C-alpha positions as CSV (number, residue, x, y, z in Angstrom):
1,X,16.6,2.2,2.7
2,X,15.0,-0.4,4.8
3,X,11.8,1.6,5.2
4,X,11.0,1.2,1.5
5,X,11.1,-2.6,1.9
6,X,8.7,-2.4,4.8
7,X,6.5,-0.1,2.8
8,X,6.4,-2.6,-0.1
9,X,5.7,-5.5,2.3
10,X,2.9,-3.4,4.0
11,X,1.4,-2.6,0.6
12,X,1.3,-6.2,-0.5
13,X,-0.4,-7.2,2.8
14,X,-2.9,-4.4,2.6
15,X,-3.8,-4.9,-1.0
16,X,-4.0,-8.7,-0.7
17,X,-6.1,-8.4,2.5
18,X,-8.5,-5.9,1.0
19,X,-8.8,-8.0,-2.2
20,X,-9.9,-11.0,-0.1
21,X,-12.8,-9.0,1.2
22,X,-13.5,-7.6,-2.3
23,X,-13.6,-11.2,-3.6
24,X,-16.1,-12.2,-0.9
25,X,-18.4,-9.2,-1.1
26,X,-18.1,-8.2,-4.8
27,X,-17.2,-11.4,-6.6
28,X,-19.4,-13.8,-4.7
29,X,-16.5,-15.9,-3.2
30,X,-16.8,-17.9,0.0
31,X,-16.7,-16.0,3.3
32,X,-13.7,-18.1,4.0
33,X,-11.8,-15.7,1.8
34,X,-11.9,-13.3,4.8
35,X,-9.5,-15.6,6.8
36,X,-6.4,-14.9,4.6
37,X,-7.7,-11.4,4.3
38,X,-7.5,-10.8,8.0
39,X,-4.1,-12.4,8.2
40,X,-2.8,-10.2,5.4
41,X,-4.1,-7.1,7.1
42,X,-2.4,-8.1,10.3
43,X,0.9,-8.5,8.4
44,X,0.2,-5.1,6.8
45,X,-0.1,-3.4,10.2
46,X,2.9,-5.1,11.6
47,X,5.1,-4.2,8.6
48,X,4.1,-0.6,8.8
49,X,5.3,-0.4,12.4
50,X,8.7,-1.4,11.2
51,X,9.2,1.7,9.1
52,X,12.1,3.9,10.4
53,X,10.2,7.0,11.5
54,X,9.6,8.4,15.0
55,X,6.1,9.7,14.1
56,X,3.3,7.1,13.2
57,X,1.3,9.7,11.3
58,X,4.2,10.7,9.1
59,X,5.0,7.1,8.3
60,X,1.4,6.5,7.4
61,X,1.3,9.6,5.2
62,X,4.5,8.6,3.4
63,X,3.1,5.1,2.9
64,X,0.2,6.5,0.9
65,X,2.3,7.1,-2.2
66,X,3.7,3.6,-2.0
67,X,0.2,2.2,-1.7
68,X,-1.0,4.1,-4.8
69,X,1.8,2.7,-6.9
70,X,1.4,-0.8,-5.5
71,X,-2.3,-0.7,-6.2
72,X,-1.7,0.3,-9.8
73,X,0.8,-2.6,-10.1
74,X,-1.9,-4.9,-8.7
75,X,-4.3,-3.5,-11.3
76,X,-1.8,-4.3,-14.1
77,X,-0.5,-7.7,-12.9
78,X,-3.4,-9.3,-11.2
79,X,-6.4,-7.7,-12.9
80,X,-4.7,-7.5,-16.4
81,X,-5.7,-3.8,-16.8
82,X,-2.9,-1.6,-17.8
83,X,-2.8,1.8,-15.9
84,X,-3.4,4.7,-18.2
85,X,-1.5,8.0,-18.4
86,X,-3.7,9.5,-15.7
87,X,-3.0,6.6,-13.3
88,X,0.7,7.0,-13.9
89,X,0.6,10.8,-13.5
90,X,-1.3,10.5,-10.3
91,X,1.0,7.9,-9.0
92,X,4.0,10.1,-9.8
93,X,2.5,13.0,-7.9
94,X,1.9,10.7,-4.9
95,X,5.5,9.5,-5.0
96,X,6.7,13.1,-5.1
97,X,4.6,13.7,-2.0
98,X,6.0,10.6,-0.3
99,X,9.6,11.9,-1.0
100,X,8.8,15.3,0.4
101,X,7.4,13.7,3.6
102,X,10.2,11.2,4.0
103,X,13.2,13.3,3.0
104,X,12.1,16.9,3.7
105,X,14.3,18.8,6.1
106,X,12.9,18.9,9.6
107,X,13.4,21.6,12.2
108,X,15.1,21.0,15.5
């Protein structure tokens, strides 16, 4: 499903963009970190518009589960902190919700 690829791309853009602002404001990095942050957030927004769904709100809601899982992967890979069982359980619940939103039967 192409939408999953766009969701993954959007998550990478959002997490990277937000991290740039985190680095500036919480880690004492240069304000220049906001430049790639803004660019990443623009890519995030553009990617999310490519998701195959006729309703923006439904696409955004479904994206939430992908974002949670992607954030935990960031935690593990980039911050060298392994998600615990509660992180994994919460992410699984979110992915179930994403599946219901994306694949649930819709009325006419």
